[in-house]
Structure formats: C-alpha cells, structure tokens
N, CA, C, O and the ligand as a Tripos MOL2 file, in Angstrom:
@<TRIPOS>MOLECULE
protein
  293   291    74     0     0
PROTEIN
NO_CHARGES

@<TRIPOS>ATOM
      1 N         -27.2970   41.6680  -53.9190 N.3       1 MET1
      2 CA        -28.5050   41.8750  -53.1090 C.3       1 MET1
      3 C         -29.6830   41.1290  -53.7000 C.2       1 MET1
      4 O         -29.7960   40.9540  -54.9140 O.2       1 MET1
      5 N         -30.5360   40.7040  -52.8280 N.am      2 THR2
      6 CA        -31.7420   40.0090  -53.2490 C.3       2 THR2
      7 C         -32.8710   41.0200  -53.4020 C.2       2 THR2
      8 O         -33.0530   41.9060  -52.5670 O.2       2 THR2
      9 N         -33.6080   40.8690  -54.4670 N.am      3 THR3
     10 CA        -34.7360   41.7560  -54.6810 C.3       3 THR3
     11 C         -35.9200   41.3160  -53.8230 C.2       3 THR3
     12 O         -36.3270   40.1550  -53.8520 O.2       3 THR3
     13 N         -36.4520   42.2410  -53.0780 N.am      4 VAL4
     14 CA        -37.6010   41.9320  -52.2230 C.3       4 VAL4
     15 C         -38.7780   42.8060  -52.6430 C.2       4 VAL4
     16 O         -38.6680   44.0300  -52.7040 O.2       4 VAL4
     17 N         -39.8850   42.1700  -52.9250 N.am      5 LEU5
     18 CA        -41.0870   42.9040  -53.2870 C.3       5 LEU5
     19 C         -42.1000   42.8230  -52.1560 C.2       5 LEU5
     20 O         -42.3150   41.7590  -51.5760 O.2       5 LEU5
     21 N         -42.7060   43.9310  -51.8570 N.am      6 GLU6
     22 CA        -43.7340   43.9270  -50.8220 C.3       6 GLU6
     23 C         -45.0350   43.4120  -51.4300 C.2       6 GLU6
     24 O         -45.4830   43.9200  -52.4580 O.2       6 GLU6
     25 N         -45.6340   42.4220  -50.8110 N.am      7 PRO7
     26 CA        -46.8820   41.8770  -51.3560 C.3       7 PRO7
     27 C         -48.0250   42.8700  -51.2100 C.2       7 PRO7
     28 O         -47.9390   43.8280  -50.4410 O.2       7 PRO7
     29 N         -49.0970   42.6260  -51.9600 N.am      8 LYS8
     30 CA        -50.2510   43.5270  -51.8950 C.3       8 LYS8
     31 C         -50.8580   43.5470  -50.5030 C.2       8 LYS8
     32 O         -51.2980   44.5900  -50.0180 O.2       8 LYS8
     33 N         -50.8750   42.4010  -49.8760 N.am      9 ALA9
     34 CA        -51.4270   42.2990  -48.5260 C.3       9 ALA9
     35 C         -50.3230   41.8320  -47.5850 C.2       9 ALA9
     36 O         -50.1510   40.6300  -47.3800 O.2       9 ALA9
     37 N         -49.5790   42.7630  -47.0150 N.am     10 PRO10
     38 CA        -48.4290   42.3850  -46.1740 C.3      10 PRO10
     39 C         -48.8470   41.4820  -45.0210 C.2      10 PRO10
     40 O         -49.8740   41.7030  -44.3790 O.2      10 PRO10
     41 N         -48.0510   40.4870  -44.7760 N.am     11 GLY11
     42 CA        -48.3200   39.6040  -43.6600 C.3      11 GLY11
     43 C         -49.2120   38.4310  -44.0080 C.2      11 GLY11
     44 O         -49.5080   37.6070  -43.1440 O.2      11 GLY11
     45 N         -49.6420   38.3390  -45.2430 N.am     12 VAL12
     46 CA        -50.5110   37.2460  -45.6420 C.3      12 VAL12
     47 C         -49.7820   36.3650  -46.6330 C.2      12 VAL12
     48 O         -49.2970   36.8310  -47.6630 O.2      12 VAL12
     49 N         -49.7110   35.0900  -46.3100 N.am     13 LEU13
     50 CA        -49.0090   34.1740  -47.1940 C.3      13 LEU13
     51 C         -49.8020   33.8830  -48.4520 C.2      13 LEU13
     52 O         -49.2840   33.9990  -49.5630 O.2      13 LEU13
     53 N         -51.0590   33.5040  -48.2770 N.am     14 ALA14
     54 CA        -51.8440   33.0200  -49.4020 C.3      14 ALA14
     55 C         -52.6260   34.1570  -50.0460 C.2      14 ALA14
     56 O         -53.8510   34.2280  -49.9440 O.2      14 ALA14
     57 N         -51.9020   35.0300  -50.7030 N.am     15 GLU15
     58 CA        -52.5810   36.1340  -51.3640 C.3      15 GLU15
     59 C         -53.0580   35.7310  -52.7550 C.2      15 GLU15
     60 O         -53.9470   36.3580  -53.3320 O.2      15 GLU15
     61 N         -52.4560   34.6840  -53.2720 N.am     16 ASP16
     62 CA        -52.8660   34.1850  -54.5760 C.3      16 ASP16
     63 C         -53.5730   32.8510  -54.4020 C.2      16 ASP16
     64 O         -53.4240   32.1750  -53.3840 O.2      16 ASP16
     65 N         -54.3370   32.4920  -55.4080 N.am     17 LYS17
     66 CA        -55.0400   31.2170  -55.3410 C.3      17 LYS17
     67 C         -54.0700   30.0500  -55.5260 C.2      17 LYS17
     68 O         -54.2740   28.9570  -54.9970 O.2      17 LYS17
     69 N         -53.0230   30.3100  -56.2830 N.am     18 ASP18
     70 CA        -52.0630   29.2440  -56.5450 C.3      18 ASP18
     71 C         -51.1260   29.0670  -55.3580 C.2      18 ASP18
     72 O         -50.6560   30.0400  -54.7690 O.2      18 ASP18
     73 N         -50.8660   27.8240  -55.0200 N.am     19 ALA19
     74 CA        -49.8890   27.5550  -53.9710 C.3      19 ALA19
     75 C         -48.5350   28.0710  -54.4370 C.2      19 ALA19
     76 O         -48.1980   28.0160  -55.6200 O.2      19 ALA19
     77 N         -47.7820   28.5640  -53.4920 N.am     20 TRP20
     78 CA        -46.5100   29.1800  -53.8380 C.3      20 TRP20
     79 C         -45.4200   28.6090  -52.9400 C.2      20 TRP20
     80 O         -45.6330   28.3870  -51.7480 O.2      20 TRP20
     81 N         -44.2790   28.3810  -53.5150 N.am     21 SER21
     82 CA        -43.1470   27.8830  -52.7470 C.3      21 SER21
     83 C         -41.9290   28.7450  -53.0340 C.2      21 SER21
     84 O         -41.7580   29.2510  -54.1420 O.2      21 SER21
     85 N         -41.0950   28.9020  -52.0320 N.am     22 GLY22
     86 CA        -39.9060   29.7100  -52.2070 C.3      22 GLY22
     87 C         -39.4140   30.1890  -50.8580 C.2      22 GLY22
     88 O         -39.4900   29.4730  -49.8590 O.2      22 GLY22
     89 N         -38.9130   31.4000  -50.8430 N.am     23 GLU23
     90 CA        -38.4040   31.9710  -49.6030 C.3      23 GLU23
     91 C         -39.1010   33.2850  -49.3190 C.2      23 GLU23
     92 O         -39.4260   34.0420  -50.2340 O.2      23 GLU23
     93 N         -39.3240   33.5460  -48.0550 N.am     24 VAL24
     94 CA        -39.8420   34.8380  -47.6530 C.3      24 VAL24
     95 C         -38.9480   35.4070  -46.5570 C.2      24 VAL24
     96 O         -38.3750   34.6760  -45.7490 O.2      24 VAL24
     97 N         -38.8490   36.7230  -46.5580 N.am     25 VAL25
     98 CA        -38.2040   37.4060  -45.4460 C.3      25 VAL25
     99 C         -39.3120   37.7910  -44.4770 C.2      25 VAL25
    100 O         -40.2870   38.4400  -44.8580 O.2      25 VAL25
    101 N         -39.1560   37.3890  -43.2350 N.am     26 VAL26
    102 CA        -40.1700   37.6320  -42.2150 C.3      26 VAL26
    103 C         -39.6690   38.7230  -41.2820 C.2      26 VAL26
    104 O         -38.5800   38.6220  -40.7180 O.2      26 VAL26
    105 N         -40.4750   39.7650  -41.1270 N.am     27 LEU27
    106 CA        -40.1050   40.8720  -40.2470 C.3      27 LEU27
    107 C         -41.1090   40.9550  -39.1090 C.2      27 LEU27
    108 O         -42.3030   41.1550  -39.3320 O.2      27 LEU27
    109 N         -40.6130   40.7980  -37.8860 N.am     28 CYS28
    110 CA        -41.4850   40.8820  -36.7180 C.3      28 CYS28
    111 C         -41.7550   42.3500  -36.4020 C.2      28 CYS28
    112 O         -40.8110   43.1250  -36.2480 O.2      28 CYS28
    113 N         -43.0290   42.7480  -36.3010 N.am     29 PRO29
    114 CA        -43.3550   44.1530  -36.0350 C.3      29 PRO29
    115 C         -43.0300   44.5720  -34.6070 C.2      29 PRO29
    116 O         -42.9580   45.7630  -34.3050 O.2      29 PRO29
    117 N         -42.8360   43.5960  -33.7370 N.am     30 ARG30
    118 CA        -42.6030   43.9240  -32.3210 C.3      30 ARG30
    119 C         -41.1150   44.1160  -32.0160 C.2      30 ARG30
    120 O         -40.6980   45.1580  -31.5100 O.2      30 ARG30
    121 N         -40.3190   43.0780  -32.3370 N.am     31 CYS31
    122 CA        -38.9000   43.1560  -31.9730 C.3      31 CYS31
    123 C         -38.0210   43.4210  -33.1850 C.2      31 CYS31
    124 O         -36.7970   43.4850  -33.0670 O.2      31 CYS31
    125 N         -38.6400   43.5730  -34.3490 N.am     32 LYS32
    126 CA        -37.9180   43.8970  -35.5830 C.3      32 LYS32
    127 C         -36.9580   42.7980  -36.0160 C.2      32 LYS32
    128 O         -36.0270   43.0510  -36.7800 O.2      32 LYS32
    129 N         -37.1790   41.5890  -35.5370 N.am     33 ALA33
    130 CA        -36.3340   40.4700  -35.9560 C.3      33 ALA33
    131 C         -36.5800   40.1920  -37.4350 C.2      33 ALA33
    132 O         -37.7090   40.2470  -37.9230 O.2      33 ALA33
    133 N         -35.4880   39.8920  -38.1280 N.am     34 LEU34
    134 CA        -35.5700   39.6290  -39.5600 C.3      34 LEU34
    135 C         -35.0560   38.2220  -39.8140 C.2      34 LEU34
    136 O         -33.9680   37.8590  -39.3650 O.2      34 LEU34
    137 N         -35.8380   37.4330  -40.5340 N.am     35 GLN35
    138 CA        -35.4570   36.0450  -40.7490 C.3      35 GLN35
    139 C         -35.9550   35.5950  -42.1100 C.2      35 GLN35
    140 O         -37.0470   35.9630  -42.5440 O.2      35 GLN35
    141 N         -35.1370   34.7940  -42.7760 N.am     36 THR36
    142 CA        -35.5650   34.2160  -44.0440 C.3      36 THR36
    143 C         -36.1130   32.8150  -43.7860 C.2      36 THR36
    144 O         -35.4510   31.9820  -43.1680 O.2      36 THR36
    145 N         -37.3220   32.5700  -44.2640 N.am     37 LEU37
    146 CA        -37.9610   31.2730  -44.0490 C.3      37 LEU37
    147 C         -38.3110   30.6270  -45.3770 C.2      37 LEU37
    148 O         -38.5810   31.3020  -46.3700 O.2      37 LEU37
    149 N         -38.2990   29.3010  -45.3660 N.am     38 GLN38
    150 CA        -38.7020   28.5480  -46.5470 C.3      38 GLN38
    151 C         -40.2200   28.3780  -46.5540 C.2      38 GLN38
    152 O         -40.8370   28.1130  -45.5220 O.2      38 GLN38
    153 N         -40.7990   28.5350  -47.7290 N.am     39 VAL39
    154 CA        -42.2330   28.3500  -47.8800 C.3      39 VAL39
    155 C         -42.4800   27.2560  -48.9060 C.2      39 VAL39
    156 O         -41.9110   27.2780  -49.9970 O.2      39 VAL39
    157 N         -43.3190   26.3120  -48.5570 N.am     40 VAL40
    158 CA        -43.6930   25.2400  -49.4790 C.3      40 VAL40
    159 C         -45.2120   25.1570  -49.5260 C.2      40 VAL40
    160 O         -45.8650   24.8520  -48.5280 O.2      40 VAL40
    161 N         -45.7490   25.4270  -50.6820 N.am     41 GLY41
    162 CA        -47.2020   25.3460  -50.8310 C.3      41 GLY41
    163 C         -47.9340   26.2810  -49.8960 C.2      41 GLY41
    164 O         -48.9400   25.9100  -49.2900 O.2      41 GLY41
    165 N         -47.4200   27.5120  -49.7800 N.am     42 ASP42
    166 CA        -48.0270   28.5330  -48.9390 C.3      42 ASP42
    167 C         -47.9740   28.2210  -47.4600 C.2      42 ASP42
    168 O         -48.7290   28.8080  -46.6850 O.2      42 ASP42
    169 N         -47.1100   27.3200  -47.0450 N.am     43 SER43
    170 CA        -46.9050   27.0660  -45.6250 C.3      43 SER43
    171 C         -45.4220   27.2010  -45.3160 C.2      43 SER43
    172 O         -44.5770   26.6990  -46.0570 O.2      43 SER43
    173 N         -45.1120   27.8760  -44.2270 N.am     44 ILE44
    174 CA        -43.7000   27.9710  -43.8550 C.3      44 ILE44
    175 C         -43.2580   26.6390  -43.2770 C.2      44 ILE44
    176 O         -44.0300   25.9320  -42.6300 O.2      44 ILE44
    177 N         -42.0060   26.3150  -43.5230 N.am     45 LEU45
    178 CA        -41.4680   25.1250  -42.8940 C.3      45 LEU45
    179 C         -41.3240   25.4130  -41.3960 C.2      45 LEU45
    180 O         -40.9210   26.5090  -41.0070 O.2      45 LEU45
    181 N         -41.6510   24.4360  -40.5700 N.am     46 PRO46
    182 CA        -41.6380   24.6510  -39.1200 C.3      46 PRO46
    183 C         -40.2640   25.0900  -38.6240 C.2      46 PRO46
    184 O         -39.2430   24.5080  -38.9900 O.2      46 PRO46
    185 N         -40.2530   26.1090  -37.8000 N.am     47 THR47
    186 CA        -39.0300   26.5740  -37.1670 C.3      47 THR47
    187 C         -39.3140   26.7560  -35.6810 C.2      47 THR47
    188 O         -40.4600   26.7190  -35.2340 O.2      47 THR47
    189 N         -38.2480   26.9500  -34.9440 N.am     48 ARG48
    190 CA        -38.4240   27.1320  -33.5030 C.3      48 ARG48
    191 C         -39.0780   28.4580  -33.1720 C.2      48 ARG48
    192 O         -39.8670   28.5620  -32.2330 O.2      48 ARG48
    193 N         -38.7390   29.4700  -33.9560 N.am     49 LYS49
    194 CA        -39.0960   30.8250  -33.5320 C.3      49 LYS49
    195 C         -40.3330   31.3930  -34.2210 C.2      49 LYS49
    196 O         -40.8390   32.4500  -33.8440 O.2      49 LYS49
    197 N         -40.8140   30.6690  -35.2450 N.am     50 TYR50
    198 CA        -41.9420   31.2340  -35.9780 C.3      50 TYR50
    199 C         -43.0750   30.2230  -36.0630 C.2      50 TYR50
    200 O         -42.8590   29.0390  -36.3180 O.2      50 TYR50
    201 N         -44.2730   30.7120  -35.8460 N.am     51 ILE51
    202 CA        -45.4520   29.8620  -35.8370 C.3      51 ILE51
    203 C         -46.4300   30.3770  -36.8760 C.2      51 ILE51
    204 O         -46.7230   31.5710  -36.9270 O.2      51 ILE51
    205 N         -46.9300   29.4810  -37.6970 N.am     52 GLN52
    206 CA        -47.9200   29.8760  -38.6820 C.3      52 GLN52
    207 C         -49.3210   29.5800  -38.1770 C.2      52 GLN52
    208 O         -49.6140   28.4830  -37.7020 O.2      52 GLN52
    209 N         -50.1760   30.5790  -38.2910 N.am     53 LYS53
    210 CA        -51.5860   30.3990  -37.9400 C.3      53 LYS53
    211 C         -52.4000   30.8640  -39.1360 C.2      53 LYS53
    212 O         -52.5130   32.0610  -39.3970 O.2      53 LYS53
    213 N         -52.9640   29.9080  -39.8590 N.am     54 GLY54
    214 CA        -53.6630   30.2620  -41.0910 C.3      54 GLY54
    215 C         -52.6750   30.8090  -42.0960 C.2      54 GLY54
    216 O         -51.6940   30.1460  -42.4330 O.2      54 GLY54
    217 N         -52.9230   32.0010  -42.5720 N.am     55 THR55
    218 CA        -52.0220   32.6090  -43.5430 C.3      55 THR55
    219 C         -51.0690   33.5930  -42.8770 C.2      55 THR55
    220 O         -50.2980   34.2730  -43.5530 O.2      55 THR55
    221 N         -51.1240   33.6660  -41.5620 N.am     56 GLN56
    222 CA        -50.2770   34.6060  -40.8330 C.3      56 GLN56
    223 C         -49.1260   33.8670  -40.1700 C.2      56 GLN56
    224 O         -49.2270   32.6840  -39.8450 O.2      56 GLN56
    225 N         -48.0360   34.5890  -39.9780 N.am     57 VAL57
    226 CA        -46.8780   34.0270  -39.2820 C.3      57 VAL57
    227 C         -46.5800   34.9010  -38.0670 C.2      57 VAL57
    228 O         -46.5310   36.1280  -38.1560 O.2      57 VAL57
    229 N         -46.3830   34.2380  -36.9360 N.am     58 TYR58
    230 CA        -46.1150   34.9630  -35.6970 C.3      58 TYR58
    231 C         -44.7510   34.5880  -35.1430 C.2      58 TYR58
    232 O         -44.3320   33.4340  -35.2180 O.2      58 TYR58
    233 N         -44.0670   35.5750  -34.5880 N.am     59 HIS59
    234 CA        -42.7800   35.3560  -33.9460 C.3      59 HIS59
    235 C         -43.0220   34.8970  -32.5090 C.2      59 HIS59
    236 O         -44.0640   35.1880  -31.9210 O.2      59 HIS59
    237 N         -42.0520   34.1800  -31.9550 N.am     60 ASP60
    238 CA        -42.2510   33.6480  -30.6090 C.3      60 ASP60
    239 C         -41.8270   34.6240  -29.5170 C.2      60 ASP60
    240 O         -41.7140   34.2400  -28.3520 O.2      60 ASP60
    241 N         -41.5920   35.8810  -29.8830 N.am     61 CYS61
    242 CA        -41.2040   36.8670  -28.8810 C.3      61 CYS61
    243 C         -42.4110   37.3580  -28.0970 C.2      61 CYS61
    244 O         -42.2720   38.1360  -27.1540 O.2      61 CYS61
    245 N         -43.5950   36.9020  -28.4890 N.am     62 GLY62
    246 CA        -44.8040   37.3110  -27.7830 C.3      62 GLY62
    247 C         -45.6130   38.3310  -28.5420 C.2      62 GLY62
    248 O         -46.6080   38.8460  -28.0320 O.2      62 GLY62
    249 N         -45.1960   38.6270  -29.7570 N.am     63 SER63
    250 CA        -45.9260   39.5990  -30.5570 C.3      63 SER63
    251 C         -47.3340   39.1050  -30.8650 C.2      63 SER63
    252 O         -47.5300   37.9530  -31.2520 O.2      63 SER63
    253 N         -48.3020   39.9860  -30.6900 N.am     64 THR64
    254 CA        -49.6790   39.6320  -31.0230 C.3      64 THR64
    255 C         -50.0110   40.0340  -32.4490 C.2      64 THR64
    256 O         -51.0810   39.7130  -32.9670 O.2      64 THR64
    257 N         -49.0750   40.7420  -33.0770 N.am     65 GLN65
    258 CA        -49.2760   41.1270  -34.4640 C.3      65 GLN65
    259 C         -48.4930   40.1910  -35.3730 C.2      65 GLN65
    260 O         -47.3510   39.8420  -35.0730 O.2      65 GLN65
    261 N         -49.0950   39.7880  -36.4680 N.am     66 PRO66
    262 CA        -48.4010   38.8860  -37.3900 C.3      66 PRO66
    263 C         -47.2070   39.5650  -38.0300 C.2      66 PRO66
    264 O         -47.1820   40.7830  -38.2050 O.2      66 PRO66
    265 N         -46.2270   38.7650  -38.3710 N.am     67 CYS67
    266 CA        -45.0360   39.2840  -39.0270 C.3      67 CYS67
    267 C         -45.3850   39.7420  -40.4370 C.2      67 CYS67
    268 O         -46.3180   39.2460  -41.0670 O.2      67 CYS67
    269 N         -44.6130   40.6910  -40.8980 N.am     68 ARG68
    270 CA        -44.7210   41.1000  -42.2950 C.3      68 ARG68
    271 C         -43.8780   40.1360  -43.1260 C.2      68 ARG68
    272 O         -42.7680   39.7640  -42.7450 O.2      68 ARG68
    273 N         -44.4290   39.7470  -44.2570 N.am     69 LEU69
    274 CA        -43.7380   38.7810  -45.1090 C.3      69 LEU69
    275 C         -43.3630   39.4280  -46.4330 C.2      69 LEU69
    276 O         -44.1600   40.1390  -47.0460 O.2      69 LEU69
    277 N         -42.1460   39.1670  -46.8550 N.am     70 TYR70
    278 CA        -41.6880   39.7010  -48.1360 C.3      70 TYR70
    279 C         -41.1770   38.5400  -48.9800 C.2      70 TYR70
    280 O         -40.2480   37.8310  -48.5920 O.2      70 TYR70
    281 N         -41.7760   38.3660  -50.0970 N.am     71 ARG71
    282 CA        -41.3170   37.3050  -50.9880 C.3      71 ARG71
    283 C         -39.9830   37.6700  -51.6110 C.2      71 ARG71
    284 O         -39.7380   38.8290  -51.9460 O.2      71 ARG71
    285 N         -39.1380   36.6880  -51.7600 N.am     72 ILE72
    286 CA        -37.8600   36.8890  -52.4310 C.3      72 ILE72
    287 C         -37.9820   36.3420  -53.8380 C.2      72 ILE72
    288 O         -38.2830   35.1650  -54.0360 O.2      72 ILE72
    289 N         -37.7480   37.1980  -54.8080 N.am     73 LEU73
    290 CA        -37.8690   36.7470  -56.1900 C.3      73 LEU73
    291 C         -36.5080   36.3940  -56.7360 C.2      73 LEU73
    292 O         -36.3940   35.9890  -57.8930 O.2      73 LEU73
    293 ZN        -40.4940   39.2370  -32.4990 Zn       74 ZN74
@<TRIPOS>BOND
     1     1     2 1
     2     2     3 1
     3     3     4 2
     4     3     5 am
     5     5     6 1
     6     6     7 1
     7     7     8 2
     8     7     9 am
     9     9    10 1
    10    10    11 1
    11    11    12 2
    12    11    13 am
    13    13    14 1
    14    14    15 1
    15    15    16 2
    16    15    17 am
    17    17    18 1
    18    18    19 1
    19    19    20 2
    20    19    21 am
    21    21    22 1
    22    22    23 1
    23    23    24 2
    24    23    25 am
    25    25    26 1
    26    26    27 1
    27    27    28 2
    28    27    29 am
    29    29    30 1
    30    30    31 1
    31    31    32 2
    32    31    33 am
    33    33    34 1
    34    34    35 1
    35    35    36 2
    36    35    37 am
    37    37    38 1
    38    38    39 1
    39    39    40 2
    40    39    41 am
    41    41    42 1
    42    42    43 1
    43    43    44 2
    44    43    45 am
    45    45    46 1
    46    46    47 1
    47    47    48 2
    48    47    49 am
    49    49    50 1
    50    50    51 1
    51    51    52 2
    52    51    53 am
    53    53    54 1
    54    54    55 1
    55    55    56 2
    56    55    57 am
    57    57    58 1
    58    58    59 1
    59    59    60 2
    60    59    61 am
    61    61    62 1
    62    62    63 1
    63    63    64 2
    64    63    65 am
    65    65    66 1
    66    66    67 1
    67    67    68 2
    68    67    69 am
    69    69    70 1
    70    70    71 1
    71    71    72 2
    72    71    73 am
    73    73    74 1
    74    74    75 1
    75    75    76 2
    76    75    77 am
    77    77    78 1
    78    78    79 1
    79    79    80 2
    80    79    81 am
    81    81    82 1
    82    82    83 1
    83    83    84 2
    84    83    85 am
    85    85    86 1
    86    86    87 1
    87    87    88 2
    88    87    89 am
    89    89    90 1
    90    90    91 1
    91    91    92 2
    92    91    93 am
    93    93    94 1
    94    94    95 1
    95    95    96 2
    96    95    97 am
    97    97    98 1
    98    98    99 1
    99    99   100 2
   100    99   101 am
   101   101   102 1
   102   102   103 1
   103   103   104 2
   104   103   105 am
   105   105   106 1
   106   106   107 1
   107   107   108 2
   108   107   109 am
   109   109   110 1
   110   110   111 1
   111   111   112 2
   112   111   113 am
   113   113   114 1
   114   114   115 1
   115   115   116 2
   116   115   117 am
   117   117   118 1
   118   118   119 1
   119   119   120 2
   120   119   121 am
   121   121   122 1
   122   122   123 1
   123   123   124 2
   124   123   125 am
   125   125   126 1
   126   126   127 1
   127   127   128 2
   128   127   129 am
   129   129   130 1
   130   130   131 1
   131   131   132 2
   132   131   133 am
   133   133   134 1
   134   134   135 1
   135   135   136 2
   136   135   137 am
   137   137   138 1
   138   138   139 1
   139   139   140 2
   140   139   141 am
   141   141   142 1
   142   142   143 1
   143   143   144 2
   144   143   145 am
   145   145   146 1
   146   146   147 1
   147   147   148 2
   148   147   149 am
   149   149   150 1
   150   150   151 1
   151   151   152 2
   152   151   153 am
   153   153   154 1
   154   154   155 1
   155   155   156 2
   156   155   157 am
   157   157   158 1
   158   158   159 1
   159   159   160 2
   160   159   161 am
   161   161   162 1
   162   162   163 1
   163   163   164 2
   164   163   165 am
   165   165   166 1
   166   166   167 1
   167   167   168 2
   168   167   169 am
   169   169   170 1
   170   170   171 1
   171   171   172 2
   172   171   173 am
   173   173   174 1
   174   174   175 1
   175   175   176 2
   176   175   177 am
   177   177   178 1
   178   178   179 1
   179   179   180 2
   180   179   181 am
   181   181   182 1
   182   182   183 1
   183   183   184 2
   184   183   185 am
   185   185   186 1
   186   186   187 1
   187   187   188 2
   188   187   189 am
   189   189   190 1
   190   190   191 1
   191   191   192 2
   192   191   193 am
   193   193   194 1
   194   194   195 1
   195   195   196 2
   196   195   197 am
   197   197   198 1
   198   198   199 1
   199   199   200 2
   200   199   201 am
   201   201   202 1
   202   202   203 1
   203   203   204 2
   204   203   205 am
   205   205   206 1
   206   206   207 1
   207   207   208 2
   208   207   209 am
   209   209   210 1
   210   210   211 1
   211   211   212 2
   212   211   213 am
   213   213   214 1
   214   214   215 1
   215   215   216 2
   216   215   217 am
   217   217   218 1
   218   218   219 1
   219   219   220 2
   220   219   221 am
   221   221   222 1
   222   222   223 1
   223   223   224 2
   224   223   225 am
   225   225   226 1
   226   226   227 1
   227   227   228 2
   228   227   229 am
   229   229   230 1
   230   230   231 1
   231   231   232 2
   232   231   233 am
   233   233   234 1
   234   234   235 1
   235   235   236 2
   236   235   237 am
   237   237   238 1
   238   238   239 1
   239   239   240 2
   240   239   241 am
   241   241   242 1
   242   242   243 1
   243   243   244 2
   244   243   245 am
   245   245   246 1
   246   246   247 1
   247   247   248 2
   248   247   249 am
   249   249   250 1
   250   250   251 1
   251   251   252 2
   252   251   253 am
   253   253   254 1
   254   254   255 1
   255   255   256 2
   256   255   257 am
   257   257   258 1
   258   258   259 1
   259   259   260 2
   260   259   261 am
   261   261   262 1
   262   262   263 1
   263   263   264 2
   264   263   265 am
   265   265   266 1
   266   266   267 1
   267   267   268 2
   268   267   269 am
   269   269   270 1
   270   270   271 1
   271   271   272 2
   272   271   273 am
   273   273   274 1
   274   274   275 1
   275   275   276 2
   276   275   277 am
   277   277   278 1
   278   278   279 1
   279   279   280 2
   280   279   281 am
   281   281   282 1
   282   282   283 1
   283   283   284 2
   284   283   285 am
   285   285   286 1
   286   286   287 1
   287   287   288 2
   288   287   289 am
   289   289   290 1
   290   290   291 1
   291   291   292 2
@<TRIPOS>SUBSTRUCTURE
     1 MET1         2 RESIDUE 1 A MET
     2 THR2         6 RESIDUE 1 A THR
     3 THR3        10 RESIDUE 1 A THR
     4 VAL4        14 RESIDUE 1 A VAL
     5 LEU5        18 RESIDUE 1 A LEU
     6 GLU6        22 RESIDUE 1 A GLU
     7 PRO7        26 RESIDUE 1 A PRO
     8 LYS8        30 RESIDUE 1 A LYS
     9 ALA9        34 RESIDUE 1 A ALA
    10 PRO10       38 RESIDUE 1 A PRO
    11 GLY11       42 RESIDUE 1 A GLY
    12 VAL12       46 RESIDUE 1 A VAL
    13 LEU13       50 RESIDUE 1 A LEU
    14 ALA14       54 RESIDUE 1 A ALA
    15 GLU15       58 RESIDUE 1 A GLU
    16 ASP16       62 RESIDUE 1 A ASP
    17 LYS17       66 RESIDUE 1 A LYS
    18 ASP18       70 RESIDUE 1 A ASP
    19 ALA19       74 RESIDUE 1 A ALA
    20 TRP20       78 RESIDUE 1 A TRP
    21 SER21       82 RESIDUE 1 A SER
    22 GLY22       86 RESIDUE 1 A GLY
    23 GLU23       90 RESIDUE 1 A GLU
    24 VAL24       94 RESIDUE 1 A VAL
    25 VAL25       98 RESIDUE 1 A VAL
    26 VAL26      102 RESIDUE 1 A VAL
    27 LEU27      106 RESIDUE 1 A LEU
    28 CYS28      110 RESIDUE 1 A CYS
    29 PRO29      114 RESIDUE 1 A PRO
    30 ARG30      118 RESIDUE 1 A ARG
    31 CYS31      122 RESIDUE 1 A CYS
    32 LYS32      126 RESIDUE 1 A LYS
    33 ALA33      130 RESIDUE 1 A ALA
    34 LEU34      134 RESIDUE 1 A LEU
    35 GLN35      138 RESIDUE 1 A GLN
    36 THR36      142 RESIDUE 1 A THR
    37 LEU37      146 RESIDUE 1 A LEU
    38 GLN38      150 RESIDUE 1 A GLN
    39 VAL39      154 RESIDUE 1 A VAL
    40 VAL40      158 RESIDUE 1 A VAL
    41 GLY41      162 RESIDUE 1 A GLY
    42 ASP42      166 RESIDUE 1 A ASP
    43 SER43      170 RESIDUE 1 A SER
    44 ILE44      174 RESIDUE 1 A ILE
    45 LEU45      178 RESIDUE 1 A LEU
    46 PRO46      182 RESIDUE 1 A PRO
    47 THR47      186 RESIDUE 1 A THR
    48 ARG48      190 RESIDUE 1 A ARG
    49 LYS49      194 RESIDUE 1 A LYS
    50 TYR50      198 RESIDUE 1 A TYR
    51 ILE51      202 RESIDUE 1 A ILE
    52 GLN52      206 RESIDUE 1 A GLN
    53 LYS53      210 RESIDUE 1 A LYS
    54 GLY54      214 RESIDUE 1 A GLY
    55 THR55      218 RESIDUE 1 A THR
    56 GLN56      222 RESIDUE 1 A GLN
    57 VAL57      226 RESIDUE 1 A VAL
    58 TYR58      230 RESIDUE 1 A TYR
    59 HIS59      234 RESIDUE 1 A HIS
    60 ASP60      238 RESIDUE 1 A ASP
    61 CYS61      242 RESIDUE 1 A CYS
    62 GLY62      246 RESIDUE 1 A GLY
    63 SER63      250 RESIDUE 1 A SER
    64 THR64      254 RESIDUE 1 A THR
    65 GLN65      258 RESIDUE 1 A GLN
    66 PRO66      262 RESIDUE 1 A PRO
    67 CYS67      266 RESIDUE 1 A CYS
    68 ARG68      270 RESIDUE 1 A ARG
    69 LEU69      274 RESIDUE 1 A LEU
    70 TYR70      278 RESIDUE 1 A TYR
    71 ARG71      282 RESIDUE 1 A ARG
    72 ILE72      286 RESIDUE 1 A ILE
    73 LEU73      290 RESIDUE 1 A LEU
    74 ZN74       293 GROUP 0 **** ****
C-alpha cells in the first residue's frame, strides 16, 4: 500500500513555497472519482479529465468544487 498523507490545506497544490513534483491522488467531491496524477513543479500534467485552475484541480464531471488532493510519499 502507498502511504497517503492529507495536506494541511486539502485541495491546494501549492501549500509550500517550494515547487513540488511527484504524484497526487485526486478525489472528486462530486462523483467520488479517484485518480492518481503526476505533478511537476506544483502543476498537474494535463489530462483529459482534470483541469487545473491556479492551485486547484477540477474534475470534468461538472463539479464546481475543487478536488481533494493527497500527496503520495
Ligand atoms: Zn467528478
């Protein structure tokens, strides 16, 4: 199993001043979709189903609430 830590500010990518790269688990609050996304320099790599707006990530199911992000350590 992969260890997942909940960030201090759920749903926000850039919680630290330092750019961060790695993987995050993205949980959509609307449809509960779970997806692992690559992050490079605090930006998710472009995917079909997820859109980044600022430090928030939104699912394309129409959710108006940003996805919750969990860093994978
Ligand atoms: Zn969704």
